[in-house]
C-alpha positions in Angstrom: 0.7 16.3 -2.7 -0.6 17.7 -5.9 -4.5 18.3 -6.3 -5.1 15.7 -8.9 -7.8 13.4 -7.9 -5.7 10.0 -8.8 -3.2 11.3 -6.3 -5.7 11.8 -3.2 -7.3 8.4 -4.2 -3.8 6.9 -4.1 -3.1 8.6 -0.8 -6.6 7.3 0.4 -6.0 3.9 -0.7 -2.3 3.4 0.8 -3.9 4.4 4.3 -6.8 2.2 4.1 -4.2 -0.6 3.2 -1.7 0.3 6.3 -5.0 0.2 8.6 -6.3 -3.1 7.1 -2.8 -4.8 7.5 -2.4 -3.3 11.0 -5.8 -4.7 12.0 -4.3 -7.9 11.2 -0.7 -7.4 13.0 1.0 -6.9 9.5 3.4 -4.0 9.2 5.1 -3.3 5.6 7.5 -0.9 6.6 8.2 0.0 3.1 4.5 0.6 2.0 4.4 4.1 0.5 3.5 5.7 -3.0 5.5 4.5 -5.6 7.5 7.7 -6.3 8.1 7.7 -10.0 4.6 6.9 -10.9 3.5 9.2 -8.5 5.8 11.8 -10.0 4.8 11.0 -13.6 3.1 12.9 -15.7 0.3 10.4 -17.1 -3.2 10.6 -16.5 -3.2 7.3 -14.6 -3.2 6.5 -10.6 0.2 6.2 -9.0 1.3 2.8 -8.1 1.4 1.9 -4.5 4.8 0.0 -3.6 4.6 -2.6 -1.1 8.1 -3.3 -0.8 9.9 -5.8 1.0 8.9 -8.1 4.1 10.9 -10.2 6.2 9.8 -14.0 6.6 7.5 -13.6 9.6 5.5 -10.4 8.1 5.2 -12.6 5.0 3.4 -15.2 7.2 1.3 -13.0 9.1 0.4 -11.5 5.6 -0.4 -15.2 4.3 -2.5 -16.1 7.5 -4.5 -12.8 7.2 -5.4 -13.4 3.7 -6.2 -17.1 4.3 -8.5 -16.2 7.1 -10.6 -13.7 4.7 -11.5 -16.3 2.3 
């Protein structure tokens, strides 16, 4: 990982999101930094790729979000 502030911020956001999801029993196996935006030479933060999930995970995620309203 480079030393660009956006890179550290993106990595921190990724780990925080992963932990918050795990606290609700949700694991997104593909959750990671979007490699093309991470490798880009733009001055914008890298994207976080949420990836794919199965139906059971989608329901757990929906339930966790609904409970937080």
